[in-house]
N, CA, C and O atoms as a printed pandas DataFrame, in Angstrom:
     atom_number atom_name residue_name chain_id  residue_number  x_coord  y_coord  z_coord
0              1         N          UNK        A               1   31.370  -24.581   44.658
1              2        CA          UNK        A               1   31.474  -25.243   45.943
2              3         C          UNK        A               1   30.062  -25.417   46.495
3              4         O          UNK        A               1   29.259  -24.485   46.453
4              5         N          UNK        A               2   29.762  -26.590   47.006
5              6        CA          UNK        A               2   28.419  -26.853   47.507
6              7         C          UNK        A               2   28.194  -26.152   48.840
7              8         O          UNK        A               2   29.144  -25.813   49.546
8              9         N          UNK        A               3   26.934  -25.940   49.171
9             10        CA          UNK        A               3   26.574  -25.270   50.424
10            11         C          UNK        A               3   27.018  -26.103   51.617
11            12         O          UNK        A               3   27.473  -25.551   52.619
12            13         N          UNK        A               4   26.892  -27.423   51.524
13            14        CA          UNK        A               4   27.298  -28.302   52.621
14            15         C          UNK        A               4   28.796  -28.195   52.873
15            16         O          UNK        A               4   29.238  -28.140   54.021
16            17         N          UNK        A               5   29.564  -28.167   51.803
17            18        CA          UNK        A               5   31.020  -28.046   51.947
18            19         C          UNK        A               5   31.394  -26.694   52.553
19            20         O          UNK        A               5   32.276  -26.619   53.408
20            21         N          UNK        A               6   30.732  -25.635   52.119
21            22        CA          UNK        A               6   30.990  -24.301   52.644
22            23         C          UNK        A               6   30.663  -24.225   54.136
23            24         O          UNK        A               6   31.411  -23.623   54.907
24            25         N          UNK        A               7   29.563  -24.826   54.538
25            26        CA          UNK        A               7   29.187  -24.848   55.956
26            27         C          UNK        A               7   30.217  -25.636   56.760
27            28         O          UNK        A               7   30.598  -25.220   57.854
28            29         N          UNK        A               8   30.669  -26.769   56.225
29            30        CA          UNK        A               8   31.678  -27.583   56.914
30            31         C          UNK        A               8   32.983  -26.821   57.102
31            32         O          UNK        A               8   33.583  -26.864   58.176
32            33         N          UNK        A               9   33.420  -26.130   56.064
33            34        CA          UNK        A               9   34.657  -25.341   56.158
34            35         C          UNK        A               9   34.495  -24.223   57.181
35            36         O          UNK        A               9   35.402  -23.975   57.975
36            37         N          UNK        A              10   33.354  -23.550   57.170
37            38        CA          UNK        A              10   33.095  -22.472   58.133
38            39         C          UNK        A              10   33.124  -23.002   59.554
39            40         O          UNK        A              10   33.692  -22.370   60.446
40            41         N          UNK        A              11   32.514  -24.161   59.770
41            42        CA          UNK        A              11   32.492  -24.755   61.102
42            43         C          UNK        A              11   33.904  -25.090   61.573
43            44         O          UNK        A              11   34.255  -24.824   62.722
44            45         N          UNK        A              12   34.715  -25.672   60.691
45            46        CA          UNK        A              12   36.088  -26.022   61.053
46            47         C          UNK        A              12   36.917  -24.781   61.377
47            48         O          UNK        A              12   37.745  -24.809   62.288
48            49         N          UNK        A              13   36.701  -23.698   60.642
49            50        CA          UNK        A              13   37.435  -22.463   60.917
50            51         C          UNK        A              13   37.046  -21.911   62.282
51            52         O          UNK        A              13   37.915  -21.473   63.037
52            53         N          UNK        A              14   35.771  -21.922   62.610
53            54        CA          UNK        A              14   35.324  -21.439   63.921
54            55         C          UNK        A              14   35.871  -22.315   65.035
55            56         O          UNK        A              14   36.275  -21.801   66.078
56            57         N          UNK        A              15   35.892  -23.620   64.836
57            58        CA          UNK        A              15   36.442  -24.530   65.837
58            59         C          UNK        A              15   37.924  -24.261   66.056
59            60         O          UNK        A              15   38.387  -24.265   67.196
60            61         N          UNK        A              16   38.668  -24.029   64.995
61            62        CA          UNK        A              16   40.100  -23.739   65.112
62            63         C          UNK        A              16   40.332  -22.439   65.867
63            64         O          UNK        A              16   41.255  -22.350   66.676
64            65         N          UNK        A              17   39.512  -21.437   65.615
65            66        CA          UNK        A              17   39.651  -20.173   66.328
66            67         C          UNK        A              17   39.385  -20.343   67.815
67            68         O          UNK        A              17   40.049  -19.711   68.638
68            69         N          UNK        A              18   38.432  -21.179   68.167
69            70        CA          UNK        A              18   38.097  -21.353   69.574
70            71         C          UNK        A              18   39.181  -22.114   70.329
71            72         O          UNK        A              18   39.222  -22.053   71.558
72            73         N          UNK        A              19   40.064  -22.832   69.626
73            74        CA          UNK        A              19   41.138  -23.567   70.271
74            75         C          UNK        A              19   42.415  -22.754   70.403
75            76         O          UNK        A              19   43.403  -23.245   70.949
76            77         N          UNK        A              20   42.412  -21.527   69.916
77            78        CA          UNK        A              20   43.610  -20.699   69.980
78            79         C          UNK        A              20   43.842  -20.189   71.401
79            80         O          UNK        A              20   43.187  -20.643   72.340
80            81         N          UNK        A              21   44.749  -19.271   71.556
81            82        CA          UNK        A              21   45.125  -18.759   72.866
82            83         C          UNK        A              21   43.939  -18.163   73.611
83            84         O          UNK        A              21   42.905  -17.893   73.000
84            85         N          UNK        A              22   44.069  -17.947   74.952
85            86        CA          UNK        A              22   42.962  -17.421   75.731
86            87         C          UNK        A              22   42.389  -16.157   75.098
87            88         O          UNK        A              22   43.126  -15.295   74.620
88            89         N          UNK        A              23   41.091  -16.067   75.105
89            90        CA          UNK        A              23   40.454  -14.932   74.462
90            91         C          UNK        A              23   39.364  -14.375   75.355
91            92         O          UNK        A              23   39.076  -14.909   76.427
92            93         N          UNK        A              24   38.776  -13.309   74.898
93            94        CA          UNK        A              24   37.702  -12.670   75.628
94            95         C          UNK        A              24   36.448  -12.710   74.790
95            96         O          UNK        A              24   36.493  -12.663   73.561
96            97         N          UNK        A              25   35.340  -12.795   75.475
97            98        CA          UNK        A              25   34.094  -12.533   74.797
98            99         C          UNK        A              25   34.034  -11.024   74.760
99           100         O          UNK        A              25   34.021  -10.382   75.811
100          101         N          UNK        A              26   33.999  -10.456   73.605
101          102        CA          UNK        A              26   34.059   -9.010   73.509
102          103         C          UNK        A              26   33.070   -8.507   72.484
103          104         O          UNK        A              26   32.848   -9.123   71.442
104          105         N          UNK        A              27   32.489   -7.384   72.803
105          106        CA          UNK        A              27   31.590   -6.723   71.882
106          107         C          UNK        A              27   32.204   -5.391   71.522
107          108         O          UNK        A              27   32.676   -4.657   72.390
108          109         N          UNK        A              28   32.195   -5.078   70.227
109          110        CA          UNK        A              28   32.632   -3.765   69.782
110          111         C          UNK        A              28   31.388   -2.975   69.424
111          112         O          UNK        A              28   30.562   -3.421   68.627
112          113         N          UNK        A              29   31.266   -1.820   70.010
113          114        CA          UNK        A              29   30.193   -0.899   69.645
114          115         C          UNK        A              29   30.842    0.365   69.134
115          116         O          UNK        A              29   31.855    0.813   69.671
116          117         N          UNK        A              30   30.260    0.941   68.097
117          118        CA          UNK        A              30   30.816    2.161   67.525
118          119         C          UNK        A              30   29.820    3.297   67.636
119          120         O          UNK        A              30   28.660    3.105   67.999
120          121         N          UNK        A              31   30.309    4.495   67.309
121          122        CA          UNK        A              31   29.452    5.682   67.356
122          123         C          UNK        A              31   28.441    5.707   66.220
123          124         O          UNK        A              31   27.547    6.553   66.215
124          125         N          UNK        A              32   28.564    4.794   65.253
125          126        CA          UNK        A              32   27.518    4.596   64.276
126          127         C          UNK        A              32   27.665    5.227   62.912
127          128         O          UNK        A              32   26.781    5.039   62.076
128          129         N          UNK        A              33   28.725    5.962   62.633
129          130        CA          UNK        A              33   28.888    6.559   61.308
130          131         C          UNK        A              33   29.145    5.480   60.260
131          132         O          UNK        A              33   28.571    5.520   59.172
132          133         N          UNK        A              34   29.993    4.529   60.580
133          134        CA          UNK        A              34   30.308    3.411   59.692
134          135         C          UNK        A              34   30.223    2.138   60.508
135          136         O          UNK        A              34   30.502    2.136   61.707
136          137         N          UNK        A              35   29.838    1.061   59.856
137          138        CA          UNK        A              35   29.710   -0.187   60.607
138          139         C          UNK        A              35   30.917   -1.085   60.369
139          140         O          UNK        A              35   31.602   -0.974   59.352
140          141         N          UNK        A              36   31.159   -1.962   61.312
141          142        CA          UNK        A              36   32.245   -2.929   61.223
142          143         C          UNK        A              36   31.783   -4.064   60.314
143          144         O          UNK        A              36   30.700   -4.617   60.505
144          145         N          UNK        A              37   32.603   -4.407   59.328
145          146        CA          UNK        A              37   32.254   -5.518   58.434
146          147         C          UNK        A              37   33.051   -6.782   58.751
147          148         O          UNK        A              37   32.626   -7.878   58.386
148          149         N          UNK        A              38   34.191   -6.654   59.419
149          150        CA          UNK        A              38   34.997   -7.808   59.834
150          151         C          UNK        A              38   35.645   -7.483   61.175
151          152         O          UNK        A              38   36.659   -6.788   61.236
152          153         N          UNK        A              39   35.044   -7.998   62.250
153          154        CA          UNK        A              39   35.541   -7.719   63.596
154          155         C          UNK        A              39   36.566   -8.772   64.001
155          156         O          UNK        A              39   36.339   -9.970   63.835
156          157         N          UNK        A              40   37.694   -8.313   64.532
157          158        CA          UNK        A              40   38.725   -9.209   65.045
158          159         C          UNK        A              40   38.511   -9.352   66.553
159          160         O          UNK        A              40   38.390   -8.361   67.273
160          161         N          UNK        A              41   38.467  -10.588   67.007
161          162        CA          UNK        A              41   38.257  -10.871   68.430
162          163         C          UNK        A              41   39.546  -10.577   69.196
163          164         O          UNK        A              41   40.603  -11.092   68.832
164          165         N          UNK        A              42   39.480   -9.759   70.250
165          166        CA          UNK        A              42   40.711   -9.425   70.986
166          167         C          UNK        A              42   41.264  -10.611   71.763
167          168         O          UNK        A              42   40.517  -11.465   72.239
168          169         N          UNK        A              43   42.569  -10.645   71.880
169          170        CA          UNK        A              43   43.223  -11.627   72.741
170          171         C          UNK        A              43   42.974  -11.201   74.185
171          172         O          UNK        A              43   43.110  -10.024   74.519
172          173         N          UNK        A              44   42.615  -12.138   75.024
173          174        CA          UNK        A              44   42.376  -11.845   76.439
174          175         C          UNK        A              44   43.708  -12.004   77.161
175          176         O          UNK        A              44   44.193  -13.128   77.296
176          177         N          UNK        A              45   44.321  -10.902   77.635
177          178        CA          UNK        A              45   45.648  -10.991   78.259
178          179         C          UNK        A              45   45.678  -11.996   79.415
179          180         O          UNK        A              45   44.732  -12.074   80.199
180          181         N          UNK        A              46   46.754  -12.754   79.513
181          182        CA          UNK        A              46   46.843  -13.794   80.548
182          183         C          UNK        A              46   46.721  -13.206   81.955
183          184         O          UNK        A              46   46.106  -13.825   82.823
184          185         N          UNK        A              47   47.289  -12.033   82.194
185          186        CA          UNK        A              47   47.158  -11.401   83.503
186          187         C          UNK        A              47   45.691  -11.098   83.808
187          188         O          UNK        A              47   45.230  -11.336   84.924
188          189         N          UNK        A              48   44.960  -10.579   82.832
189          190        CA          UNK        A              48   43.542  -10.291   83.014
190          191         C          UNK        A              48   42.764  -11.575   83.260
191          192         O          UNK        A              48   41.830  -11.595   84.061
192          193         N          UNK        A              49   43.147  -12.642   82.576
193          194        CA          UNK        A              49   42.477  -13.926   82.763
194          195         C          UNK        A              49   42.700  -14.431   84.182
195          196         O          UNK        A              49   41.763  -14.893   84.833
196          197         N          UNK        A              50   43.941  -14.344   84.667
197          198        CA          UNK        A              50   44.250  -14.797   86.032
198          199         C          UNK        A              50   43.497  -13.982   87.073
199          200         O          UNK        A              50   43.102  -14.507   88.114
200          201         N          UNK        A              51   43.298  -12.693   86.790
201          202        CA          UNK        A              51   42.608  -11.795   87.728
202          203         C          UNK        A              51   41.086  -11.815   87.549
203          204         O          UNK        A              51   40.364  -11.162   88.302
204          205         N          UNK        A              52   40.596  -12.569   86.547
205          206        CA          UNK        A              52   39.163  -12.582   86.203
206          207         C          UNK        A              52   38.673  -11.156   85.958
207          208         O          UNK        A              52   37.587  -10.770   86.389
208          209         N          UNK        A              53   39.497  -10.390   85.261
209          210        CA          UNK        A              53   39.234   -8.982   85.006
210          211         C          UNK        A              53   38.255   -8.807   83.856
211          212         O          UNK        A              53   38.405   -9.414   82.796
212          213         N          UNK        A              54   37.255   -7.973   84.081
213          214        CA          UNK        A              54   36.310   -7.594   83.033
214          215         C          UNK        A              54   36.351   -6.080   82.913
215          216         O          UNK        A              54   36.884   -5.399   83.789
216          217         N          UNK        A              55   35.798   -5.557   81.845
217          218        CA          UNK        A              55   35.749   -4.110   81.717
218          219         C          UNK        A              55   35.562   -3.674   80.282
219          220         O          UNK        A              55   35.525   -4.489   79.360
220          221         N          UNK        A              56   35.446   -2.372   80.118
221          222        CA          UNK        A              56   35.244   -1.768   78.807
222          223         C          UNK        A              56   36.397   -0.816   78.518
223          224         O          UNK        A              56   36.800   -0.026   79.372
224          225         N          UNK        A              57   36.915   -0.908   77.305
225          226        CA          UNK        A              57   37.973   -0.009   76.842
226          227         C          UNK        A              57   37.369    0.872   75.750
227          228         O          UNK        A              57   36.729    0.372   74.825
228          229         N          UNK        A              58   37.576    2.184   75.862
229          230        CA          UNK        A              58   37.102    3.138   74.846
230          231         C          UNK        A              58   38.273    3.584   73.999
231          232         O          UNK        A              58   39.348    3.894   74.511
232          233         N          UNK        A              59   38.048    3.612   72.683
233          234        CA          UNK        A              59   39.086    4.022   71.747
234          235         C          UNK        A              59   38.511    4.975   70.710
235          236         O          UNK        A              59   37.308    4.987   70.452
236          237         N          UNK        A              60   39.399    5.778   70.119
237          238        CA          UNK        A              60   39.057    6.612   68.970
238          239         C          UNK        A              60   39.785    5.994   67.787
239          240         O          UNK        A              60   41.013    6.031   67.718
240          241         N          UNK        A              61   39.018    5.421   66.846
241          242        CA          UNK        A              61   39.594    4.797   65.668
242          243         C          UNK        A              61   39.501    5.750   64.489
243          244         O          UNK        A              61   38.434    6.295   64.208
244          245         N          UNK        A              62   40.621    5.951   63.795
245          246        CA          UNK        A              62   40.641    6.726   62.562
246          247         C          UNK        A              62   40.604    5.716   61.426
247          248         O          UNK        A              62   41.456    4.831   61.339
248          249         N          UNK        A              63   39.599    5.857   60.548
249          250        CA          UNK        A              63   39.366    4.873   59.492
250          251         C          UNK        A              63   39.470    5.560   58.136
251          252         O          UNK        A              63   38.812    6.572   57.895
252          253         N          UNK        A              64   40.291    5.013   57.259
253          254        CA          UNK        A              64   40.466    5.607   55.927
254          255         C          UNK        A              64   39.271    5.256   55.031
255          256         O          UNK        A              64   38.448    4.425   55.415
256          257         N          UNK        A              65   39.162    5.866   53.858
257          258        CA          UNK        A              65   38.010    5.596   52.987
258          259         C          UNK        A              65   37.842    4.121   52.596
259          260         O          UNK        A              65   36.724    3.683   52.322
260          261         N          UNK        A              66   38.923    3.362   52.566
261          262        CA          UNK        A              66   38.841    1.945   52.205
262          263         C          UNK        A              66   38.339    1.069   53.346
263          264         O          UNK        A              66   38.066   -0.112   53.134
264          265         N          UNK        A              67   38.211    1.627   54.563
265          266        CA          UNK        A              67   37.725    0.864   55.708
266          267         C          UNK        A              67   38.811    0.308   56.602
267          268         O          UNK        A              67   38.529   -0.486   57.500
268          269         N          UNK        A              68   40.064    0.718   56.368
269          270        CA          UNK        A              68   41.192    0.256   57.184
270          271         C          UNK        A              68   41.447    1.255   58.311
271          272         O          UNK        A              68   41.416    2.466   58.097
272          273         N          UNK        A              69   41.699    0.736   59.508
273          274        CA          UNK        A              69   42.014    1.585   60.655
274          275         C          UNK        A              69   43.459    2.054   60.531
275          276         O          UNK        A              69   44.375    1.240   60.420
276          277         N          UNK        A              70   43.657    3.368   60.548
277          278        CA          UNK        A              70   45.003    3.925   60.462
278          279         C          UNK        A              70   45.556    4.329   61.821
279          280         O          UNK        A              70   46.763    4.520   61.971
280          281         N          UNK        A              71   44.668    4.462   62.825
281          282        CA          UNK        A              71   45.103    4.808   64.173
282          283         C          UNK        A              71   44.017    4.374   65.155
283          284         O          UNK        A              71   42.827    4.524   64.876
284          285         N          UNK        A              72   44.424    3.840   66.296
285          286        CA          UNK        A              72   43.503    3.475   67.362
286          287         C          UNK        A              72   44.039    4.072   68.657
287          288         O          UNK        A              72   44.965    3.532   69.262
288          289         N          UNK        A              73   43.453    5.183   69.077
289          290        CA          UNK        A              73   43.906    5.898   70.273
290          291         C          UNK        A              73   43.080    5.457   71.474
291          292         O          UNK        A              73   41.851    5.509   71.439
292          293         N          UNK        A              74   43.751    5.024   72.530
293          294        CA          UNK        A              74   43.074    4.567   73.748
294          295         C          UNK        A              74   42.589    5.796   74.518
295          296         O          UNK        A              74   43.374    6.686   74.846
296          297         N          UNK        A              75   41.287    5.831   74.800
297          298        CA          UNK        A              75   40.694    6.949   75.536
298          299         C          UNK        A              75   40.454    6.613   77.001
299          300         O          UNK        A              75   40.453    7.508   77.846
300          301         N          UNK        A              76   40.252    5.341   77.313
301          302        CA          UNK        A              76   39.990    4.971   78.692
302          303         C          UNK        A              76   39.758    3.485   78.837
303          304         O          UNK        A              76   39.511    2.777   77.861
304          305         N          UNK        A              77   39.840    3.029   80.061
305          306        CA          UNK        A              77   39.643    1.615   80.359
306          307         C          UNK        A              77   40.842    1.059   81.084
307          308         O          UNK        A              77   41.829    1.758   81.309
308          309         N          UNK        A              78   40.750   -0.200   81.446
309          310        CA          UNK        A              78   41.817   -0.860   82.177
310          311         C          UNK        A              78   43.095   -0.924   81.348
311          312         O          UNK        A              78   43.060   -1.347   80.193
312          313         N          UNK        A              79   44.223   -0.511   81.924
313          314        CA          UNK        A              79   45.495   -0.618   81.211
314          315         C          UNK        A              79   45.850   -2.066   80.857
315          316         O          UNK        A              79   46.576   -2.308   79.893
316          317         N          UNK        A              80   45.345   -3.017   81.627
317          318        CA          UNK        A              80   45.624   -4.428   81.363
318          319         C          UNK        A              80   44.914   -4.887   80.088
319          320         O          UNK        A              80   45.410   -5.775   79.394
320          321         N          UNK        A              81   43.765   -4.296   79.772
321          322        CA          UNK        A              81   42.968   -4.686   78.612
322          323         C          UNK        A              81   43.163   -3.768   77.404
323          324         O          UNK        A              81   42.828   -4.145   76.281
324          325         N          UNK        A              82   43.696   -2.576   77.625
325          326        CA          UNK        A              82   43.713   -1.531   76.595
326          327         C          UNK        A              82   44.465   -1.924   75.329
327          328         O          UNK        A              82   43.958   -1.701   74.230
328          329         N          UNK        A              83   45.647   -2.497   75.447
329          330        CA          UNK        A              83   46.422   -2.817   74.249
330          331         C          UNK        A              83   45.761   -3.911   73.430
331          332         O          UNK        A              83   45.783   -3.864   72.200
332          333         N          UNK        A              84   45.172   -4.897   74.100
333          334        CA          UNK        A              84   44.469   -5.965   73.381
334          335         C          UNK        A              84   43.295   -5.396   72.602
335          336         O          UNK        A              84   43.031   -5.817   71.476
336          337         N          UNK        A              85   42.586   -4.437   73.199
337          338        CA          UNK        A              85   41.456   -3.796   72.516
338          339         C          UNK        A              85   41.950   -2.998   71.313
339          340         O          UNK        A              85   41.367   -3.077   70.232
340          341         N          UNK        A              86   43.015   -2.234   71.499
341          342        CA          UNK        A              86   43.561   -1.421   70.403
342          343         C          UNK        A              86   44.038   -2.306   69.248
343          344         O          UNK        A              86   43.817   -1.977   68.082
344          345         N          UNK        A              87   44.683   -3.412   69.566
345          346        CA          UNK        A              87   45.156   -4.328   68.523
346          347         C          UNK        A              87   43.980   -4.898   67.730
347          348         O          UNK        A              87   44.034   -4.967   66.502
348          349         N          UNK        A              88   42.925   -5.303   68.424
349          350        CA          UNK        A              88   41.758   -5.881   67.746
350          351         C          UNK        A              88   41.061   -4.847   66.867
351          352         O          UNK        A              88   40.667   -5.149   65.741
352          353         N          UNK        A              89   40.909   -3.631   67.382
353          354        CA          UNK        A              89   40.260   -2.574   66.597
354          355         C          UNK        A              89   41.103   -2.255   65.361
355          356         O          UNK        A              89   40.559   -2.053   64.276
356          357         N          UNK        A              90   42.416   -2.211   65.521
357          358        CA          UNK        A              90   43.309   -1.907   64.399
358          359         C          UNK        A              90   43.246   -2.956   63.294
359          360         O          UNK        A              90   43.438   -2.633   62.121
360          361         N          UNK        A              91   42.981   -4.201   63.657
361          362        CA          UNK        A              91   42.923   -5.287   62.680
362          363         C          UNK        A              91   41.525   -5.479   62.091
363          364         O          UNK        A              91   41.367   -6.202   61.107
364          365         N          UNK        A              92   40.518   -4.847   62.675
365          366        CA          UNK        A              92   39.147   -4.970   62.180
366          367         C          UNK        A              92   38.964   -4.136   60.918
367          368         O          UNK        A              92   39.759   -3.240   60.633
368          369         N          UNK        A              93   37.922   -4.436   60.175
369          370        CA          UNK        A              93   37.660   -3.749   58.901
370          371         C          UNK        A              93   36.285   -3.098   58.961
371          372         O          UNK        A              93   35.309   -3.705   59.401
372          373         N          UNK        A              94   36.232   -1.850   58.508
373          374        CA          UNK        A              94   34.984   -1.097   58.459
374          375         C          UNK        A              94   34.494   -1.014   57.024
375          376         O          UNK        A              94   35.246   -1.266   56.082
376          377         N          UNK        A              95   33.220   -0.658   56.868
377          378        CA          UNK        A              95   32.695   -0.475   55.523
378          379         C          UNK        A              95   33.394    0.706   54.864
379          380         O          UNK        A              95   33.887    1.609   55.539
380          381         N          UNK        A              96   33.429    0.685   53.544
381          382        CA          UNK        A              96   34.058    1.767   52.782
382          383         C          UNK        A              96   33.272    3.060   52.957
383          384         O          UNK        A              96   32.076    3.045   53.247
384          385         N          UNK        A              97   33.962    4.164   52.778
385          386        CA          UNK        A              97   33.329    5.473   52.877
386          387         C          UNK        A              97   33.931    6.429   51.866
387          388         O          UNK        A              97   34.844    6.073   51.121
388          389         N          UNK        A              98   33.409    7.644   51.851
389          390        CA          UNK        A              98   33.915    8.629   50.892
390          391         C          UNK        A              98   35.096    9.423   51.438
391          392         O          UNK        A              98   35.833   10.051   50.678
392          393         N          UNK        A              99   35.273    9.394   52.751
393          394        CA          UNK        A              99   36.363   10.154   53.374
394          395         C          UNK        A              99   36.803    9.450   54.648
395          396         O          UNK        A              99   36.148    8.519   55.117
396          397         N          UNK        A             100   37.924    9.909   55.204
397          398        CA          UNK        A             100   38.392    9.405   56.485
398          399         C          UNK        A             100   37.388    9.800   57.567
399          400         O          UNK        A             100   36.866   10.915   57.557
400          401         N          UNK        A             101   37.120    8.888   58.495
401          402        CA          UNK        A             101   36.230    9.190   59.618
402          403         C          UNK        A             101   36.887    8.768   60.918
403          404         O          UNK        A             101   37.841    7.990   60.935
404          405         N          UNK        A             102   36.357    9.295   61.993
405          406        CA          UNK        A             102   36.795    8.902   63.337
406          407         C          UNK        A             102   35.586    8.294   64.038
407          408         O          UNK        A             102   34.491    8.856   64.023
408          409         N          UNK        A             103   35.807    7.140   64.651
409          410        CA          UNK        A             103   34.753    6.415   65.340
410          411         C          UNK        A             103   35.157    6.180   66.789
411          412         O          UNK        A             103   36.285    5.777   67.071
412          413         N          UNK        A             104   34.241    6.431   67.689
413          414        CA          UNK        A             104   34.437    6.028   69.079
414          415         C          UNK        A             104   34.041    4.557   69.143
415          416         O          UNK        A             104   32.941    4.184   68.733
416          417         N          UNK        A             105   34.936    3.729   69.655
417          418        CA          UNK        A             105   34.682    2.295   69.742
418          419         C          UNK        A             105   34.803    1.873   71.201
419          420         O          UNK        A             105   35.754    2.243   71.890
420          421         N          UNK        A             106   33.835    1.098   71.659
421          422        CA          UNK        A             106   33.895    0.510   72.994
422          423         C          UNK        A             106   34.056   -0.993   72.846
423          424         O          UNK        A             106   33.282   -1.648   72.149
424          425         N          UNK        A             107   35.065   -1.527   73.507
425          426        CA          UNK        A             107   35.299   -2.969   73.497
426          427         C          UNK        A             107   35.055   -3.457   74.918
427          428         O          UNK        A             107   35.791   -3.120   75.845
428          429         N          UNK        A             108   34.015   -4.251   75.064
429          430        CA          UNK        A             108   33.644   -4.779   76.386
430          431         C          UNK        A             108   34.223   -6.173   76.532
431          432         O          UNK        A             108   33.930   -7.058   75.728
432          433         N          UNK        A             109   35.051   -6.376   77.561
433          434        CA          UNK        A             109   35.701   -7.652   77.818
434          435         C          UNK        A             109   34.972   -8.406   78.914
435          436         O          UNK        A             109   34.535   -7.837   79.915
436          437         N          UNK        A             110   34.858   -9.705   78.690
437          438        CA          UNK        A             110   34.318  -10.626   79.685
438          439         C          UNK        A             110   35.049  -11.930   79.480
439          440         O          UNK        A             110   35.149  -12.391   78.343
440          441         N          UNK        A             111   35.567  -12.549   80.534
441          442        CA          UNK        A             111   36.311  -13.800   80.340
442          443         C          UNK        A             111   35.449  -14.847   79.658
443          444         O          UNK        A             111   34.254  -14.961   79.930
444          445         N          UNK        A             112   36.071  -15.608   78.770
445          446        CA          UNK        A             112   35.414  -16.725   78.106
446          447         C          UNK        A             112   35.448  -17.884   79.090
447          448         O          UNK        A             112   36.516  -18.412   79.402
448          449         N          UNK        A             113   34.286  -18.274   79.575
449          450        CA          UNK        A             113   34.234  -19.279   80.648
450          451         C          UNK        A             113   34.068  -20.692   80.134
451          452         O          UNK        A             113   33.869  -21.614   80.924
452          453         N          UNK        A             114   34.146  -20.883   78.825
453          454        CA          UNK        A             114   33.975  -22.243   78.281
454          455         C          UNK        A             114   35.201  -23.071   78.505
455          456         O          UNK        A             114   35.238  -24.238   78.115
């Protein structure tokens, strides 16, 4: 596959994602033991969008050696944003490791104003 074709496909995929349901500009930060290799963008709840709600949700993610999240426990943050953050963290992929690890993850929500 040519580089031009690959770039075109990537652009179309990003455009399609931006046309989906309301979302949040969100950053995931972790405690640093393992890094995120595929971050899933959280859905911005419609109630939070109507309220122009921003905030940070803290979670404890349990990650298996293959990099899959097996549990995402909500530690704090707005109840309106918490489930969306947990869902996104659960669907994200971490780098492989030698054993199960626990990561503190912060998901910072800000309405997408575009």
